[in-house]
TORKOL-4160 file (C-alpha; in steps of 0.2 Angstrom, whole numbers, padded with zeros to 4 digits, m for minus):
278
<pt num="1" X="0026" Y="m0294" Z="m0379"/>
<pt num="2" X="0026" Y="m0298" Z="m0397"/>
<pt num="3" X="0036" Y="m0313" Z="m0404"/>
<pt num="4" X="0048" Y="m0313" Z="m0419"/>
<pt num="5" X="0053" Y="m0324" Z="m0433"/>
<pt num="6" X="0072" Y="m0323" Z="m0436"/>
<pt num="7" X="0079" Y="m0329" Z="m0453"/>
<pt num="8" X="0096" Y="m0334" Z="m0449"/>
<pt num="9" X="0110" Y="m0338" Z="m0462"/>
<pt num="10" X="0121" Y="m0352" Z="m0458"/>
<pt num="11" X="0138" Y="m0359" Z="m0465"/>
<pt num="12" X="0138" Y="m0367" Z="m0482"/>
<pt num="13" X="0152" Y="m0378" Z="m0477"/>
<pt num="14" X="0165" Y="m0370" Z="m0465"/>
<pt num="15" X="0158" Y="m0369" Z="m0448"/>
<pt num="16" X="0169" Y="m0353" Z="m0444"/>
<pt num="17" X="0159" Y="m0343" Z="m0457"/>
<pt num="18" X="0144" Y="m0340" Z="m0445"/>
<pt num="19" X="0143" Y="m0323" Z="m0437"/>
<pt num="20" X="0142" Y="m0319" Z="m0419"/>
<pt num="21" X="0125" Y="m0311" Z="m0422"/>
<pt num="22" X="0119" Y="m0327" Z="m0429"/>
<pt num="23" X="0125" Y="m0337" Z="m0414"/>
<pt num="24" X="0116" Y="m0325" Z="m0402"/>
<pt num="25" X="0100" Y="m0327" Z="m0412"/>
<pt num="26" X="0100" Y="m0346" Z="m0412"/>
<pt num="27" X="0105" Y="m0346" Z="m0393"/>
<pt num="28" X="0091" Y="m0333" Z="m0388"/>
<pt num="29" X="0077" Y="m0341" Z="m0399"/>
<pt num="30" X="0064" Y="m0351" Z="m0390"/>
<pt num="31" X="0064" Y="m0364" Z="m0404"/>
<pt num="32" X="0074" Y="m0366" Z="m0420"/>
<pt num="33" X="0064" Y="m0372" Z="m0436"/>
<pt num="34" X="0077" Y="m0382" Z="m0446"/>
<pt num="35" X="0076" Y="m0390" Z="m0463"/>
<pt num="36" X="0085" Y="m0406" Z="m0456"/>
<pt num="37" X="0086" Y="m0407" Z="m0437"/>
<pt num="38" X="0100" Y="m0420" Z="m0437"/>
<pt num="39" X="0111" Y="m0409" Z="m0449"/>
<pt num="40" X="0108" Y="m0393" Z="m0439"/>
<pt num="41" X="0111" Y="m0402" Z="m0422"/>
<pt num="42" X="0129" Y="m0404" Z="m0427"/>
<pt num="43" X="0131" Y="m0385" Z="m0429"/>
<pt num="44" X="0122" Y="m0382" Z="m0413"/>
<pt num="45" X="0133" Y="m0394" Z="m0403"/>
<pt num="46" X="0149" Y="m0387" Z="m0411"/>
<pt num="47" X="0144" Y="m0370" Z="m0403"/>
<pt num="48" X="0136" Y="m0377" Z="m0387"/>
<pt num="49" X="0119" Y="m0370" Z="m0391"/>
<pt num="50" X="0105" Y="m0380" Z="m0383"/>
<pt num="51" X="0089" Y="m0372" Z="m0391"/>
<pt num="52" X="0076" Y="m0385" Z="m0396"/>
<pt num="53" X="0074" Y="m0390" Z="m0414"/>
<pt num="54" X="0059" Y="m0393" Z="m0424"/>
<pt num="55" X="0058" Y="m0399" Z="m0442"/>
<pt num="56" X="0053" Y="m0386" Z="m0456"/>
<pt num="57" X="0056" Y="m0393" Z="m0473"/>
<pt num="58" X="0048" Y="m0394" Z="m0491"/>
<pt num="59" X="0036" Y="m0409" Z="m0486"/>
<pt num="60" X="0028" Y="m0400" Z="m0471"/>
<pt num="61" X="0030" Y="m0381" Z="m0473"/>
<pt num="62" X="0013" Y="m0379" Z="m0482"/>
<pt num="63" X="0003" Y="m0389" Z="m0469"/>
<pt num="64" X="m0010" Y="m0377" Z="m0463"/>
<pt num="65" X="m0010" Y="m0384" Z="m0445"/>
<pt num="66" X="0009" Y="m0381" Z="m0444"/>
<pt num="67" X="0008" Y="m0364" Z="m0451"/>
<pt num="68" X="m0006" Y="m0359" Z="m0439"/>
<pt num="69" X="0004" Y="m0366" Z="m0424"/>
<pt num="70" X="0019" Y="m0356" Z="m0428"/>
<pt num="71" X="0009" Y="m0340" Z="m0431"/>
<pt num="72" X="0000" Y="m0343" Z="m0414"/>
<pt num="73" X="0017" Y="m0345" Z="m0406"/>
<pt num="74" X="0023" Y="m0329" Z="m0413"/>
<pt num="75" X="0007" Y="m0320" Z="m0407"/>
<pt num="76" X="0010" Y="m0327" Z="m0390"/>
<pt num="77" X="0027" Y="m0319" Z="m0389"/>
<pt num="78" X="0039" Y="m0333" Z="m0395"/>
<pt num="79" X="0055" Y="m0330" Z="m0403"/>
<pt num="80" X="0058" Y="m0342" Z="m0417"/>
<pt num="81" X="0073" Y="m0344" Z="m0428"/>
<pt num="82" X="0072" Y="m0352" Z="m0446"/>
<pt num="83" X="0087" Y="m0360" Z="m0453"/>
<pt num="84" X="0091" Y="m0371" Z="m0469"/>
<pt num="85" X="0104" Y="m0384" Z="m0470"/>
<pt num="86" X="0116" Y="m0372" Z="m0477"/>
<pt num="87" X="0116" Y="m0353" Z="m0482"/>
<pt num="88" X="0101" Y="m0342" Z="m0481"/>
<pt num="89" X="0084" Y="m0349" Z="m0479"/>
<pt num="90" X="0072" Y="m0347" Z="m0493"/>
<pt num="91" X="0086" Y="m0347" Z="m0506"/>
<pt num="92" X="0082" Y="m0363" Z="m0515"/>
<pt num="93" X="0076" Y="m0369" Z="m0498"/>
<pt num="94" X="0060" Y="m0370" Z="m0487"/>
<pt num="95" X="0053" Y="m0355" Z="m0478"/>
<pt num="96" X="0043" Y="m0344" Z="m0491"/>
<pt num="97" X="0026" Y="m0350" Z="m0485"/>
<pt num="98" X="0031" Y="m0346" Z="m0467"/>
<pt num="99" X="0038" Y="m0329" Z="m0471"/>
<pt num="100" X="0022" Y="m0325" Z="m0481"/>
<pt num="101" X="0011" Y="m0331" Z="m0468"/>
<pt num="102" X="0020" Y="m0321" Z="m0454"/>
<pt num="103" X="0019" Y="m0305" Z="m0464"/>
<pt num="104" X="0001" Y="m0308" Z="m0468"/>
<pt num="105" X="m0002" Y="m0310" Z="m0449"/>
<pt num="106" X="0008" Y="m0294" Z="m0445"/>
<pt num="107" X="0021" Y="m0304" Z="m0436"/>
<pt num="108" X="0039" Y="m0296" Z="m0434"/>
<pt num="109" X="0051" Y="m0304" Z="m0446"/>
<pt num="110" X="0070" Y="m0301" Z="m0445"/>
<pt num="111" X="0085" Y="m0307" Z="m0454"/>
<pt num="112" X="0102" Y="m0311" Z="m0449"/>
<pt num="113" X="0112" Y="m0312" Z="m0465"/>
<pt num="114" X="0125" Y="m0326" Z="m0469"/>
<pt num="115" X="0134" Y="m0334" Z="m0483"/>
<pt num="116" X="0126" Y="m0340" Z="m0499"/>
<pt num="117" X="0134" Y="m0352" Z="m0512"/>
<pt num="118" X="0126" Y="m0342" Z="m0526"/>
<pt num="119" X="0135" Y="m0325" Z="m0522"/>
<pt num="120" X="0152" Y="m0334" Z="m0518"/>
<pt num="121" X="0152" Y="m0343" Z="m0535"/>
<pt num="122" X="0147" Y="m0327" Z="m0544"/>
<pt num="123" X="0161" Y="m0317" Z="m0537"/>
<pt num="124" X="0174" Y="m0331" Z="m0540"/>
<pt num="125" X="0168" Y="m0334" Z="m0558"/>
<pt num="126" X="0176" Y="m0319" Z="m0566"/>
<pt num="127" X="0160" Y="m0316" Z="m0575"/>
<pt num="128" X="0150" Y="m0300" Z="m0574"/>
<pt num="129" X="0142" Y="m0298" Z="m0557"/>
<pt num="130" X="0134" Y="m0281" Z="m0559"/>
<pt num="131" X="0118" Y="m0289" Z="m0566"/>
<pt num="132" X="0113" Y="m0307" Z="m0563"/>
<pt num="133" X="0099" Y="m0319" Z="m0561"/>
<pt num="134" X="0097" Y="m0334" Z="m0550"/>
<pt num="135" X="0087" Y="m0349" Z="m0558"/>
<pt num="136" X="0088" Y="m0361" Z="m0543"/>
<pt num="137" X="0089" Y="m0379" Z="m0548"/>
<pt num="138" X="0085" Y="m0384" Z="m0566"/>
<pt num="139" X="0071" Y="m0396" Z="m0569"/>
<pt num="140" X="0077" Y="m0414" Z="m0567"/>
<pt num="141" X="0068" Y="m0420" Z="m0583"/>
<pt num="142" X="0079" Y="m0417" Z="m0599"/>
<pt num="143" X="0064" Y="m0410" Z="m0609"/>
<pt num="144" X="0059" Y="m0398" Z="m0596"/>
<pt num="145" X="0078" Y="m0393" Z="m0592"/>
<pt num="146" X="0081" Y="m0389" Z="m0611"/>
<pt num="147" X="0065" Y="m0379" Z="m0611"/>
<pt num="148" X="0071" Y="m0369" Z="m0596"/>
<pt num="149" X="0088" Y="m0366" Z="m0605"/>
<pt num="150" X="0079" Y="m0361" Z="m0621"/>
<pt num="151" X="0071" Y="m0347" Z="m0611"/>
<pt num="152" X="0089" Y="m0341" Z="m0606"/>
<pt num="153" X="0096" Y="m0340" Z="m0623"/>
<pt num="154" X="0094" Y="m0321" Z="m0625"/>
<pt num="155" X="0097" Y="m0317" Z="m0607"/>
<pt num="156" X="0111" Y="m0304" Z="m0606"/>
<pt num="157" X="0114" Y="m0305" Z="m0587"/>
<pt num="158" X="0125" Y="m0318" Z="m0579"/>
<pt num="159" X="0114" Y="m0333" Z="m0574"/>
<pt num="160" X="0117" Y="m0343" Z="m0558"/>
<pt num="161" X="0111" Y="m0361" Z="m0556"/>
<pt num="162" X="0112" Y="m0374" Z="m0543"/>
<pt num="163" X="0114" Y="m0392" Z="m0548"/>
<pt num="164" X="0116" Y="m0409" Z="m0540"/>
<pt num="165" X="0131" Y="m0420" Z="m0544"/>
<pt num="166" X="0121" Y="m0434" Z="m0552"/>
<pt num="167" X="0114" Y="m0422" Z="m0565"/>
<pt num="168" X="0129" Y="m0411" Z="m0568"/>
<pt num="169" X="0135" Y="m0419" Z="m0583"/>
<pt num="170" X="0118" Y="m0419" Z="m0592"/>
<pt num="171" X="0115" Y="m0401" Z="m0587"/>
<pt num="172" X="0131" Y="m0395" Z="m0594"/>
<pt num="173" X="0129" Y="m0405" Z="m0610"/>
<pt num="174" X="0112" Y="m0396" Z="m0612"/>
<pt num="175" X="0120" Y="m0379" Z="m0608"/>
<pt num="176" X="0132" Y="m0383" Z="m0622"/>
<pt num="177" X="0119" Y="m0388" Z="m0634"/>
<pt num="178" X="0106" Y="m0375" Z="m0631"/>
<pt num="179" X="0116" Y="m0360" Z="m0626"/>
<pt num="180" X="0131" Y="m0363" Z="m0637"/>
<pt num="181" X="0148" Y="m0372" Z="m0634"/>
<pt num="182" X="0157" Y="m0355" Z="m0633"/>
<pt num="183" X="0147" Y="m0348" Z="m0619"/>
<pt num="184" X="0159" Y="m0346" Z="m0604"/>
<pt num="185" X="0154" Y="m0356" Z="m0589"/>
<pt num="186" X="0160" Y="m0357" Z="m0571"/>
<pt num="187" X="0158" Y="m0373" Z="m0561"/>
<pt num="188" X="0160" Y="m0371" Z="m0542"/>
<pt num="189" X="0160" Y="m0386" Z="m0531"/>
<pt num="190" X="0160" Y="m0389" Z="m0512"/>
<pt num="191" X="0162" Y="m0370" Z="m0508"/>
<pt num="192" X="0171" Y="m0366" Z="m0492"/>
<pt num="193" X="0174" Y="m0385" Z="m0489"/>
<pt num="194" X="0190" Y="m0395" Z="m0490"/>
<pt num="195" X="0189" Y="m0400" Z="m0508"/>
<pt num="196" X="0183" Y="m0383" Z="m0515"/>
<pt num="197" X="0186" Y="m0381" Z="m0533"/>
<pt num="198" X="0182" Y="m0368" Z="m0546"/>
<pt num="199" X="0183" Y="m0372" Z="m0565"/>
<pt num="200" X="0180" Y="m0359" Z="m0578"/>
<pt num="201" X="0180" Y="m0362" Z="m0597"/>
<pt num="202" X="0169" Y="m0363" Z="m0612"/>
<pt num="203" X="0153" Y="m0373" Z="m0611"/>
<pt num="204" X="0160" Y="m0386" Z="m0622"/>
<pt num="205" X="0175" Y="m0388" Z="m0611"/>
<pt num="206" X="0165" Y="m0389" Z="m0595"/>
<pt num="207" X="0153" Y="m0402" Z="m0602"/>
<pt num="208" X="0168" Y="m0413" Z="m0607"/>
<pt num="209" X="0176" Y="m0410" Z="m0590"/>
<pt num="210" X="0160" Y="m0415" Z="m0581"/>
<pt num="211" X="0158" Y="m0431" Z="m0592"/>
<pt num="212" X="0174" Y="m0438" Z="m0586"/>
<pt num="213" X="0168" Y="m0451" Z="m0573"/>
<pt num="214" X="0183" Y="m0446" Z="m0562"/>
<pt num="215" X="0176" Y="m0429" Z="m0559"/>
<pt num="216" X="0159" Y="m0435" Z="m0554"/>
<pt num="217" X="0154" Y="m0438" Z="m0536"/>
<pt num="218" X="0147" Y="m0430" Z="m0521"/>
<pt num="219" X="0146" Y="m0412" Z="m0518"/>
<pt num="220" X="0135" Y="m0397" Z="m0521"/>
<pt num="221" X="0138" Y="m0388" Z="m0538"/>
<pt num="222" X="0135" Y="m0370" Z="m0543"/>
<pt num="223" X="0135" Y="m0365" Z="m0562"/>
<pt num="224" X="0138" Y="m0347" Z="m0567"/>
<pt num="225" X="0134" Y="m0344" Z="m0585"/>
<pt num="226" X="0139" Y="m0330" Z="m0596"/>
<pt num="227" X="0125" Y="m0319" Z="m0603"/>
<pt num="228" X="0123" Y="m0314" Z="m0621"/>
<pt num="229" X="0136" Y="m0301" Z="m0624"/>
<pt num="230" X="0129" Y="m0290" Z="m0638"/>
<pt num="231" X="0114" Y="m0286" Z="m0648"/>
<pt num="232" X="0122" Y="m0295" Z="m0663"/>
<pt num="233" X="0123" Y="m0311" Z="m0654"/>
<pt num="234" X="0105" Y="m0310" Z="m0647"/>
<pt num="235" X="0099" Y="m0307" Z="m0665"/>
<pt num="236" X="0108" Y="m0323" Z="m0671"/>
<pt num="237" X="0099" Y="m0332" Z="m0657"/>
<pt num="238" X="0083" Y="m0325" Z="m0663"/>
<pt num="239" X="0087" Y="m0331" Z="m0681"/>
<pt num="240" X="0091" Y="m0348" Z="m0675"/>
<pt num="241" X="0075" Y="m0350" Z="m0666"/>
<pt num="242" X="0065" Y="m0344" Z="m0682"/>
<pt num="243" X="0075" Y="m0356" Z="m0693"/>
<pt num="244" X="0072" Y="m0371" Z="m0681"/>
<pt num="245" X="0053" Y="m0367" Z="m0682"/>
<pt num="246" X="0053" Y="m0366" Z="m0701"/>
<pt num="247" X="0064" Y="m0382" Z="m0703"/>
<pt num="248" X="0049" Y="m0391" Z="m0695"/>
<pt num="249" X="0038" Y="m0387" Z="m0710"/>
<pt num="250" X="0050" Y="m0383" Z="m0724"/>
<pt num="251" X="0065" Y="m0390" Z="m0734"/>
<pt num="252" X="0082" Y="m0382" Z="m0728"/>
<pt num="253" X="0085" Y="m0371" Z="m0742"/>
<pt num="254" X="0067" Y="m0363" Z="m0742"/>
<pt num="255" X="0068" Y="m0361" Z="m0723"/>
<pt num="256" X="0085" Y="m0352" Z="m0725"/>
<pt num="257" X="0078" Y="m0340" Z="m0737"/>
<pt num="258" X="0063" Y="m0336" Z="m0727"/>
<pt num="259" X="0073" Y="m0334" Z="m0711"/>
<pt num="260" X="0084" Y="m0321" Z="m0721"/>
<pt num="261" X="0069" Y="m0312" Z="m0726"/>
<pt num="262" X="0062" Y="m0311" Z="m0709"/>
<pt num="263" X="0078" Y="m0308" Z="m0699"/>
<pt num="264" X="0090" Y="m0301" Z="m0711"/>
<pt num="265" X="0107" Y="m0309" Z="m0714"/>
<pt num="266" X="0112" Y="m0320" Z="m0728"/>
<pt num="267" X="0102" Y="m0335" Z="m0733"/>
<pt num="268" X="0118" Y="m0345" Z="m0736"/>
<pt num="269" X="0123" Y="m0343" Z="m0718"/>
<pt num="270" X="0106" Y="m0350" Z="m0712"/>
<pt num="271" X="0107" Y="m0364" Z="m0725"/>
<pt num="272" X="0124" Y="m0369" Z="m0717"/>
<pt num="273" X="0116" Y="m0368" Z="m0700"/>
<pt num="274" X="0102" Y="m0380" Z="m0706"/>
<pt num="275" X="0115" Y="m0392" Z="m0713"/>
<pt num="276" X="0125" Y="m0392" Z="m0697"/>
<pt num="277" X="0109" Y="m0395" Z="m0687"/>
<pt num="278" X="0107" Y="m0411" Z="m0697"/>
């Protein structure tokens, strides 16, 4: 009998959010591959599940020997469950290498869905949810983080980002600087947990809120960022990028005139942008 790999969604905070089907999948598995066995053991104890745990995390998931061992176990008929610390496996969590290898080896791969912080924050934000993108975690280094945000300046879809508490203030300051202080942003913290909070406002207001030492601390954060709303705004972002490039080579007035020639609009407007930049 062929085995199967079951991807199981687990609670992102409130233990009552796990489904009966997920509990059956965990109880019926021969072994559970967990991102953090100590963390997942608490969930299993809470529901009286005695299935053995093995570690499967970012530091060992690409080990060829471990991958081969799991694939062999599946071919031998084992039923294995894969879980992350919270939410769905693979969503900004380990598991991609294993699912890819299992698919390549013609193993059965199933999924028992569960909660995700990204979808919960999105629907709570009040921002458009018909079209959105998920960017995972922003880079830890400031230069790389700003470069990633630069790539989102013309994005019309709502953007969802995960962020750690010790980088929240810096990331929101960069969102404000790169995407504009008027861009609407939702900051969701500790979703489904006791101290859950959802703040919505302009990027400028959210950056100021996050900079307050009293608001900084532990917790998982999700940022939901409004996309560019119309073609005119996207065009303005293009013009700013052109102006920024030209200012590296030309005086402000000449750069403004050339930007107007290339992008349309008024040279005086671009000149004021250049002065404000300084």
